[in-house]
Each structure stands twice: as C-alpha cells, then as structure tokens.
All heavy atoms as TSV, in Angstrom:
chain	resi	resn	atom	element	x	y	z
A	1	MET	N	N	26.724	261.876	-12.462
A	1	MET	CA	C	26.259	260.820	-13.328
A	1	MET	C	C	25.846	261.390	-14.688
A	1	MET	O	O	26.102	260.768	-15.723
A	1	MET	CB	C	25.082	260.102	-12.658
A	1	MET	CG	C	24.733	258.825	-13.323
A	1	MET	SD	S	26.068	257.644	-13.158
A	1	MET	CE	C	25.325	256.219	-13.797
A	2	LEU	N	N	25.252	262.552	-14.708
A	2	LEU	CA	C	24.841	263.142	-15.975
A	2	LEU	C	C	26.038	263.524	-16.840
A	2	LEU	O	O	25.971	263.456	-18.060
A	2	LEU	CB	C	23.952	264.373	-15.738
A	2	LEU	CG	C	22.553	264.086	-15.231
A	2	LEU	CD1	C	21.817	265.381	-14.951
A	2	LEU	CD2	C	21.777	263.259	-16.236
A	3	LEU	N	N	27.131	263.924	-16.197
A	3	LEU	CA	C	28.326	264.280	-16.959
A	3	LEU	C	C	28.866	263.067	-17.701
A	3	LEU	O	O	29.258	263.173	-18.860
A	3	LEU	CB	C	29.392	264.847	-16.019
A	3	LEU	CG	C	30.708	265.262	-16.689
A	3	LEU	CD1	C	30.443	266.386	-17.675
A	3	LEU	CD2	C	31.728	265.673	-15.666
A	4	ALA	N	N	28.875	261.913	-17.072
A	4	ALA	CA	C	29.340	260.692	-17.729
A	4	ALA	C	C	28.454	260.337	-18.918
A	4	ALA	O	O	28.939	259.926	-19.961
A	4	ALA	CB	C	29.380	259.535	-16.740
A	5	ALA	N	N	27.165	260.529	-18.783
A	5	ALA	CA	C	26.255	260.237	-19.881
A	5	ALA	C	C	26.509	261.177	-21.054
A	5	ALA	O	O	26.473	260.774	-22.213
A	5	ALA	CB	C	24.810	260.369	-19.411
A	6	GLU	N	N	26.776	262.424	-20.773
A	6	GLU	CA	C	27.045	263.402	-21.836
A	6	GLU	C	C	28.358	263.093	-22.548
A	6	GLU	O	O	28.448	263.175	-23.774
A	6	GLU	CB	C	27.070	264.807	-21.257
A	6	GLU	CG	C	27.171	265.866	-22.320
A	6	GLU	CD	C	27.037	267.262	-21.756
A	6	GLU	OE1	O	26.354	267.460	-20.731
A	6	GLU	OE2	O	27.645	268.170	-22.340
A	7	VAL	N	N	29.380	262.719	-21.796
A	7	VAL	CA	C	30.673	262.388	-22.398
A	7	VAL	C	C	30.538	261.152	-23.273
A	7	VAL	O	O	31.043	261.115	-24.401
A	7	VAL	CB	C	31.739	262.176	-21.300
A	7	VAL	CG1	C	33.015	261.616	-21.880
A	7	VAL	CG2	C	32.015	263.500	-20.592
A	8	TRP	N	N	29.863	260.099	-22.794
A	8	TRP	CA	C	29.690	258.898	-23.608
A	8	TRP	C	C	28.882	259.180	-24.859
A	8	TRP	O	O	29.160	258.660	-25.931
A	8	TRP	CB	C	28.996	257.792	-22.793
A	8	TRP	CG	C	29.979	257.043	-21.950
A	8	TRP	CD1	C	30.099	257.103	-20.603
A	8	TRP	CD2	C	30.999	256.152	-22.403
A	8	TRP	NE1	N	31.120	256.290	-20.194
A	8	TRP	CE2	C	31.684	255.695	-21.274
A	8	TRP	CE3	C	31.380	255.701	-23.658
A	8	TRP	CZ2	C	32.759	254.814	-21.364
A	8	TRP	CZ3	C	32.442	254.814	-23.753
A	8	TRP	CH2	C	33.100	254.372	-22.616
A	9	HIS	N	N	27.884	260.025	-24.734
A	9	HIS	CA	C	27.072	260.399	-25.886
A	9	HIS	C	C	27.941	261.048	-26.955
A	9	HIS	O	O	27.817	260.755	-28.143
A	9	HIS	CB	C	25.964	261.347	-25.414
A	9	HIS	CG	C	25.093	261.842	-26.521
A	9	HIS	ND1	N	25.288	263.047	-27.121
A	9	HIS	CD2	C	24.033	261.259	-27.124
A	9	HIS	CE1	C	24.371	263.202	-28.071
A	9	HIS	NE2	N	23.592	262.134	-28.095
A	10	TRP	N	N	28.836	261.906	-26.556
A	10	TRP	CA	C	29.717	262.607	-27.510
A	10	TRP	C	C	30.665	261.625	-28.177
A	10	TRP	O	O	30.853	261.671	-29.393
A	10	TRP	CB	C	30.493	263.691	-26.743
A	10	TRP	CG	C	31.200	264.634	-27.650
A	10	TRP	CD1	C	30.670	265.743	-28.219
A	10	TRP	CD2	C	32.553	264.549	-28.096
A	10	TRP	NE1	N	31.618	266.361	-28.994
A	10	TRP	CE2	C	32.784	265.645	-28.946
A	10	TRP	CE3	C	33.581	263.649	-27.874
A	10	TRP	CZ2	C	34.008	265.859	-29.541
A	10	TRP	CZ3	C	34.805	263.866	-28.489
A	10	TRP	CH2	C	35.006	264.971	-29.310
A	11	TRP	N	N	31.271	260.724	-27.418
A	11	TRP	CA	C	32.236	259.787	-27.986
A	11	TRP	C	C	31.567	258.772	-28.892
A	11	TRP	O	O	32.137	258.339	-29.891
A	11	TRP	CB	C	33.024	259.068	-26.884
A	11	TRP	CG	C	34.126	259.938	-26.368
A	11	TRP	CD1	C	34.186	260.510	-25.134
A	11	TRP	CD2	C	35.301	260.345	-27.074
A	11	TRP	NE1	N	35.329	261.251	-25.040
A	11	TRP	CE2	C	36.046	261.159	-26.206
A	11	TRP	CE3	C	35.806	260.084	-28.351
A	11	TRP	CZ2	C	37.249	261.737	-26.579
A	11	TRP	CZ3	C	37.008	260.666	-28.722
A	11	TRP	CH2	C	37.717	261.476	-27.836
A	12	ILE	N	N	30.356	258.365	-28.585
A	12	ILE	CA	C	29.632	257.447	-29.471
A	12	ILE	C	C	29.354	258.152	-30.791
A	12	ILE	O	O	29.471	257.544	-31.870
A	12	ILE	CB	C	28.347	256.955	-28.793
A	12	ILE	CG1	C	28.693	255.998	-27.663
A	12	ILE	CG2	C	27.415	256.272	-29.793
A	12	ILE	CD1	C	27.520	255.587	-26.793
A	13	GLY	N	N	29.013	259.429	-30.738
A	13	GLY	CA	C	28.800	260.201	-31.963
A	13	GLY	C	C	30.066	260.287	-32.801
A	13	GLY	O	O	30.021	260.152	-34.034
A	14	VAL	N	N	31.197	260.509	-32.174
A	14	VAL	CA	C	32.478	260.569	-32.892
A	14	VAL	C	C	32.778	259.222	-33.525
A	14	VAL	O	O	33.187	259.149	-34.699
A	14	VAL	CB	C	33.617	261.003	-31.948
A	14	VAL	CG1	C	34.970	260.844	-32.620
A	14	VAL	CG2	C	33.410	262.442	-31.492
A	15	ALA	N	N	32.592	258.146	-32.791
A	15	ALA	CA	C	32.870	256.802	-33.309
A	15	ALA	C	C	31.956	256.472	-34.478
A	15	ALA	O	O	32.414	255.943	-35.516
A	15	ALA	CB	C	32.718	255.770	-32.203
A	16	LEU	N	N	30.669	256.770	-34.365
A	16	LEU	CA	C	29.735	256.480	-35.440
A	16	LEU	C	C	30.031	257.324	-36.680
A	16	LEU	O	O	29.860	256.859	-37.815
A	16	LEU	CB	C	28.298	256.692	-34.976
A	16	LEU	CG	C	27.767	255.638	-34.020
A	16	LEU	CD1	C	26.353	256.017	-33.553
A	16	LEU	CD2	C	27.787	254.264	-34.646
A	17	THR	N	N	30.452	258.561	-36.489
A	17	THR	CA	C	30.830	259.401	-37.628
A	17	THR	C	C	32.036	258.817	-38.339
A	17	THR	O	O	32.058	258.739	-39.570
A	17	THR	CB	C	31.128	260.824	-37.150
A	17	THR	OG1	O	29.974	261.363	-36.516
A	17	THR	CG2	C	31.523	261.715	-38.301
A	18	GLY	N	N	33.026	258.373	-37.591
A	18	GLY	CA	C	34.211	257.750	-38.191
A	18	GLY	C	C	33.870	256.492	-38.954
A	18	GLY	O	O	34.345	256.271	-40.083
A	19	VAL	N	N	33.025	255.660	-38.371
A	19	VAL	CA	C	32.622	254.425	-39.030
A	19	VAL	C	C	31.832	254.750	-40.307
A	19	VAL	O	O	32.024	254.124	-41.353
A	19	VAL	CB	C	31.788	253.539	-38.076
A	19	VAL	CG1	C	31.120	252.398	-38.817
A	19	VAL	CG2	C	32.674	253.010	-36.967
A	20	GLY	N	N	30.966	255.729	-40.242
A	20	GLY	CA	C	30.192	256.124	-41.415
A	20	GLY	C	C	31.084	256.633	-42.543
A	20	GLY	O	O	30.846	256.308	-43.715
A	21	ILE	N	N	32.086	257.399	-42.209
A	21	ILE	CA	C	33.023	257.901	-43.232
A	21	ILE	C	C	33.800	256.757	-43.844
A	21	ILE	O	O	33.948	256.683	-45.069
A	21	ILE	CB	C	33.952	258.962	-42.617
A	21	ILE	CG1	C	33.153	260.234	-42.318
A	21	ILE	CG2	C	35.121	259.274	-43.552
A	21	ILE	CD1	C	33.915	261.278	-41.519
A	22	LEU	N	N	34.260	255.818	-43.028
A	22	LEU	CA	C	34.997	254.663	-43.547
A	22	LEU	C	C	34.130	253.781	-44.435
A	22	LEU	O	O	34.581	253.304	-45.486
A	22	LEU	CB	C	35.583	253.846	-42.398
A	22	LEU	CG	C	36.732	254.494	-41.645
A	22	LEU	CD1	C	37.138	253.624	-40.464
A	22	LEU	CD2	C	37.925	254.736	-42.550
A	23	VAL	N	N	32.880	253.579	-44.052
A	23	VAL	CA	C	31.959	252.788	-44.869
A	23	VAL	C	C	31.713	253.500	-46.194
A	23	VAL	O	O	31.685	252.853	-47.259
A	23	VAL	CB	C	30.642	252.530	-44.107
A	23	VAL	CG1	C	29.564	252.009	-45.041
A	23	VAL	CG2	C	30.871	251.559	-42.966
A	24	GLY	N	N	31.546	254.803	-46.160
A	24	GLY	CA	C	31.335	255.555	-47.393
A	24	GLY	C	C	32.531	255.463	-48.336
A	24	GLY	O	O	32.370	255.269	-49.536
A	25	ILE	N	N	33.736	255.586	-47.800
A	25	ILE	CA	C	34.950	255.455	-48.610
A	25	ILE	C	C	35.066	254.049	-49.178
A	25	ILE	O	O	35.431	253.856	-50.333
A	25	ILE	CB	C	36.191	255.841	-47.776
A	25	ILE	CG1	C	36.172	257.352	-47.496
A	25	ILE	CG2	C	37.476	255.455	-48.489
A	25	ILE	CD1	C	37.221	257.807	-46.508
A	26	GLY	N	N	34.726	253.050	-48.364
A	26	GLY	CA	C	34.778	251.662	-48.829
A	26	GLY	C	C	33.794	251.407	-49.955
A	26	GLY	O	O	34.125	250.767	-50.948
A	27	LEU	N	N	32.576	251.913	-49.815
A	27	LEU	CA	C	31.575	251.749	-50.876
A	27	LEU	C	C	31.998	252.453	-52.149
A	27	LEU	O	O	31.813	251.920	-53.250
A	27	LEU	CB	C	30.217	252.284	-50.407
A	27	LEU	CG	C	29.475	251.413	-49.405
A	27	LEU	CD1	C	28.216	252.136	-48.912
A	27	LEU	CD2	C	29.104	250.090	-50.036
A	28	LEU	N	N	32.582	253.631	-52.016
A	28	LEU	CA	C	33.068	254.361	-53.189
A	28	LEU	C	C	34.190	253.583	-53.868
A	28	LEU	O	O	34.233	253.483	-55.098
A	28	LEU	CB	C	33.555	255.752	-52.789
A	28	LEU	CG	C	34.051	256.652	-53.903
A	28	LEU	CD1	C	32.917	256.961	-54.877
A	28	LEU	CD2	C	34.616	257.923	-53.332
A	29	GLY	N	N	35.086	252.997	-53.092
A	29	GLY	CA	C	36.177	252.191	-53.657
A	29	GLY	C	C	35.680	250.970	-54.376
A	29	GLY	O	O	36.135	250.645	-55.475
A	30	VAL	N	N	34.702	250.272	-53.812
A	30	VAL	CA	C	34.136	249.084	-54.462
A	30	VAL	C	C	33.425	249.484	-55.741
A	30	VAL	O	O	33.554	248.823	-56.766
A	30	VAL	CB	C	33.175	248.352	-53.507
A	30	VAL	CG1	C	32.372	247.290	-54.233
A	30	VAL	CG2	C	33.964	247.719	-52.362
A	31	TYR	N	N	32.685	250.583	-55.702
A	31	TYR	CA	C	31.990	251.056	-56.895
A	31	TYR	C	C	32.972	251.406	-58.006
A	31	TYR	O	O	32.807	250.992	-59.157
A	31	TYR	CB	C	31.137	252.276	-56.552
A	31	TYR	CG	C	30.564	252.952	-57.785
A	31	TYR	CD1	C	29.501	252.397	-58.465
A	31	TYR	CD2	C	31.090	254.152	-58.252
A	31	TYR	CE1	C	28.983	253.004	-59.594
A	31	TYR	CE2	C	30.587	254.765	-59.369
A	31	TYR	CZ	C	29.536	254.189	-60.044
A	31	TYR	OH	O	29.029	254.790	-61.158
A	32	LEU	N	N	34.011	252.148	-57.668
A	32	LEU	CA	C	34.994	252.537	-58.682
A	32	LEU	C	C	35.750	251.333	-59.238
A	32	LEU	O	O	36.012	251.271	-60.434
A	32	LEU	CB	C	35.979	253.554	-58.100
A	32	LEU	CG	C	35.405	254.963	-57.854
A	32	LEU	CD1	C	36.448	255.836	-57.192
A	32	LEU	CD2	C	34.922	255.572	-59.147
A	33	SER	N	N	36.071	250.362	-58.397
A	33	SER	CA	C	36.765	249.174	-58.900
A	33	SER	C	C	35.849	248.354	-59.805
A	33	SER	O	O	36.308	247.780	-60.795
A	33	SER	CB	C	37.285	248.318	-57.741
A	33	SER	OG	O	36.214	247.768	-57.018
A	34	THR	N	N	34.559	248.310	-59.499
A	34	THR	CA	C	33.613	247.583	-60.346
A	34	THR	C	C	33.456	248.259	-61.695
A	34	THR	O	O	33.485	247.608	-62.740
A	34	THR	CB	C	32.242	247.477	-59.656
A	34	THR	OG1	O	32.415	246.859	-58.386
A	34	THR	CG2	C	31.264	246.689	-60.483
A	35	VAL	N	N	33.330	249.572	-61.699
A	35	VAL	CA	C	33.167	250.301	-62.954
A	35	VAL	C	C	34.444	250.209	-63.780
A	35	VAL	O	O	34.394	250.002	-64.984
A	35	VAL	CB	C	32.802	251.769	-62.647
A	35	VAL	CG1	C	32.886	252.616	-63.908
A	35	VAL	CG2	C	31.417	251.841	-62.057
A	36	THR	N	N	35.596	250.326	-63.156
A	36	THR	CA	C	36.859	250.239	-63.862
A	36	THR	C	C	37.090	248.837	-64.409
A	36	THR	O	O	37.602	248.680	-65.515
A	36	THR	CB	C	38.031	250.615	-62.919
A	36	THR	OG1	O	37.772	251.904	-62.372
A	36	THR	CG2	C	39.353	250.652	-63.636
A	37	ALA	N	N	36.672	247.807	-63.683
A	37	ALA	CA	C	36.848	246.425	-64.144
A	37	ALA	C	C	36.019	246.168	-65.394
A	37	ALA	O	O	36.419	245.389	-66.258
A	37	ALA	CB	C	36.461	245.445	-63.038
A	38	GLN	N	N	34.870	246.798	-65.503
A	38	GLN	CA	C	34.037	246.628	-66.689
A	38	GLN	C	C	34.664	247.291	-67.907
A	38	GLN	O	O	34.583	246.805	-69.016
A	38	GLN	CB	C	32.636	247.174	-66.451
A	38	GLN	CG	C	31.830	246.358	-65.484
A	38	GLN	CD	C	30.498	246.985	-65.161
A	38	GLN	OE1	O	30.181	248.073	-65.639
A	38	GLN	NE2	N	29.705	246.317	-64.350
A	39	LYS	N	N	35.328	248.429	-67.689
A	39	LYS	CA	C	35.936	249.160	-68.788
A	39	LYS	C	C	37.266	248.544	-69.181
A	39	LYS	O	O	37.607	248.482	-70.369
A	39	LYS	CB	C	36.126	250.622	-68.396
A	39	LYS	CG	C	36.559	251.498	-69.551
A	39	LYS	CD	C	36.567	252.955	-69.168
A	39	LYS	CE	C	36.946	253.806	-70.349
A	39	LYS	NZ	N	36.951	255.217	-70.006
A	40	TYR	N	N	38.057	248.107	-68.204
A	40	TYR	CA	C	39.369	247.522	-68.433
A	40	TYR	C	C	39.416	246.120	-67.804
A	40	TYR	O	O	39.911	245.970	-66.695
A	40	TYR	CB	C	40.470	248.383	-67.822
A	40	TYR	CG	C	40.471	249.818	-68.294
A	40	TYR	CD1	C	40.028	250.839	-67.454
A	40	TYR	CD2	C	40.875	250.121	-69.577
A	40	TYR	CE1	C	40.016	252.150	-67.885
A	40	TYR	CE2	C	40.864	251.439	-70.010
A	40	TYR	CZ	C	40.440	252.442	-69.172
A	40	TYR	OH	O	40.417	253.732	-69.611
A	41	PRO	N	N	38.908	245.112	-68.493
A	41	PRO	CA	C	38.909	243.776	-67.905
A	41	PRO	C	C	40.328	243.249	-67.703
A	41	PRO	O	O	41.240	243.625	-68.433
A	41	PRO	CB	C	38.122	242.936	-68.909
A	41	PRO	CG	C	38.197	243.678	-70.168
A	41	PRO	CD	C	38.349	245.123	-69.839
A	42	GLY	N	N	40.462	242.366	-66.755
A	42	GLY	CA	C	41.777	241.791	-66.468
A	42	GLY	C	C	42.224	240.808	-67.535
A	42	GLY	O	O	41.498	240.502	-68.488
A	43	ARG	N	N	43.419	240.302	-67.376
A	43	ARG	CA	C	44.015	239.381	-68.355
A	43	ARG	C	C	43.175	238.104	-68.510
A	43	ARG	O	O	43.020	237.587	-69.596
A	43	ARG	CB	C	45.418	239.042	-67.899
A	43	ARG	CG	C	46.249	238.360	-68.948
A	43	ARG	CD	C	47.637	238.070	-68.450
A	43	ARG	NE	N	48.317	239.318	-68.141
A	43	ARG	CZ	C	49.556	239.391	-67.716
A	43	ARG	NH1	N	50.263	238.287	-67.544
A	43	ARG	NH2	N	50.115	240.549	-67.454
A	44	LYS	N	N	42.632	237.604	-67.413
A	44	LYS	CA	C	41.857	236.365	-67.435
A	44	LYS	C	C	40.615	236.522	-68.328
A	44	LYS	O	O	40.289	235.655	-69.117
A	44	LYS	CB	C	41.444	236.011	-66.014
A	44	LYS	CG	C	40.674	234.708	-65.910
A	44	LYS	CD	C	40.480	234.291	-64.473
A	44	LYS	CE	C	39.354	235.048	-63.833
A	44	LYS	NZ	N	38.988	234.547	-62.519
A	45	TYR	N	N	39.940	237.653	-68.222
A	45	TYR	CA	C	38.711	237.855	-68.985
A	45	TYR	C	C	39.015	238.154	-70.460
A	45	TYR	O	O	38.246	237.827	-71.325
A	45	TYR	CB	C	37.893	238.976	-68.368
A	45	TYR	CG	C	37.433	238.628	-66.986
A	45	TYR	CD1	C	37.980	239.240	-65.869
A	45	TYR	CD2	C	36.481	237.643	-66.798
A	45	TYR	CE1	C	37.564	238.901	-64.593
A	45	TYR	CE2	C	36.050	237.304	-65.526
A	45	TYR	CZ	C	36.600	237.937	-64.431
A	45	TYR	OH	O	36.191	237.589	-63.185
A	46	ARG	N	N	40.151	238.787	-70.740
A	46	ARG	CA	C	40.508	239.066	-72.128
A	46	ARG	C	C	40.805	237.781	-72.879
A	46	ARG	O	O	40.443	237.643	-74.035
A	46	ARG	CB	C	41.724	239.982	-72.180
A	46	ARG	CG	C	41.335	241.452	-72.149
A	46	ARG	CD	C	42.524	242.299	-72.431
A	46	ARG	NE	N	42.998	242.810	-71.145
A	46	ARG	CZ	C	44.239	243.118	-70.882
A	46	ARG	NH1	N	45.178	242.990	-71.775
A	46	ARG	NH2	N	44.582	243.568	-69.704
A	47	ARG	N	N	41.463	236.821	-72.242
A	47	ARG	CA	C	41.773	235.554	-72.892
A	47	ARG	C	C	40.512	234.785	-73.247
A	47	ARG	O	O	40.414	234.194	-74.296
A	47	ARG	CB	C	42.664	234.702	-72.015
A	47	ARG	CG	C	44.103	235.160	-71.986
A	47	ARG	CD	C	44.937	234.164	-71.254
A	47	ARG	NE	N	46.306	234.638	-71.175
A	47	ARG	CZ	C	47.213	234.143	-70.367
A	47	ARG	NH1	N	46.904	233.153	-69.567
A	47	ARG	NH2	N	48.431	234.629	-70.372
A	48	GLN	N	N	39.537	234.801	-72.353
A	48	GLN	CA	C	38.309	234.068	-72.627
A	48	GLN	C	C	37.541	234.704	-73.779
A	48	GLN	O	O	36.948	234.007	-74.584
A	48	GLN	CB	C	37.423	234.041	-71.390
A	48	GLN	CG	C	37.984	233.177	-70.285
A	48	GLN	CD	C	37.123	233.266	-69.024
A	48	GLN	OE1	O	36.195	234.049	-68.960
A	48	GLN	NE2	N	37.444	232.438	-68.052
A	49	SER	N	N	37.561	236.005	-73.896
A	49	SER	CA	C	36.814	236.657	-74.971
A	49	SER	C	C	37.542	236.521	-76.310
A	49	SER	O	O	36.909	236.606	-77.347
A	49	SER	CB	C	36.591	238.126	-74.643
A	49	SER	OG	O	37.828	238.815	-74.594
A	50	ASP	N	N	38.856	236.316	-76.305
A	50	ASP	CA	C	39.608	236.140	-77.548
A	50	ASP	C	C	39.330	234.792	-78.173
A	50	ASP	O	O	39.421	234.631	-79.380
A	50	ASP	CB	C	41.112	236.274	-77.310
A	50	ASP	CG	C	41.511	237.722	-77.036
A	50	ASP	OD1	O	40.694	238.605	-77.337
A	50	ASP	OD2	O	42.631	237.951	-76.528
A	51	LEU	N	N	38.987	233.782	-77.379
A	51	LEU	CA	C	38.769	232.434	-77.913
A	51	LEU	C	C	37.505	232.326	-78.650
A	51	LEU	O	O	36.630	232.665	-78.965
A	51	LEU	CB	C	38.800	231.406	-76.753
A	51	LEU	CG	C	40.134	231.279	-76.072
A	51	LEU	CD1	C	39.988	230.311	-74.894
A	51	LEU	CD2	C	41.210	230.767	-77.009
C-alpha cells in the first residue's frame, strides 16, 4: 500500500509541474501580446485614432 502512495505522489508532482510550466508560458504569452498590442495597435484602433 505504501508503494502505491509513493508512486501517486510522484506522478501528481510531475502533473503539477507540467501544469505550472504551461500556466507560466501562457501568462508570458498574454503579457507579451498585451505589450506588443500597445506598441503596435491593430488596424481597427489606428482608424479610430486617425478620425
């Protein structure tokens, strides 16, 4: 029974590490897209500022 607990403990750690890495990459992507959008606004925002 203890062996099963140790194996599950290890796999939960691997899964949580993977999820944490994916969340970190996602947050970095959202941050970079937000910063880039402020520097290079899309076509829709350029038209409104030209008027």
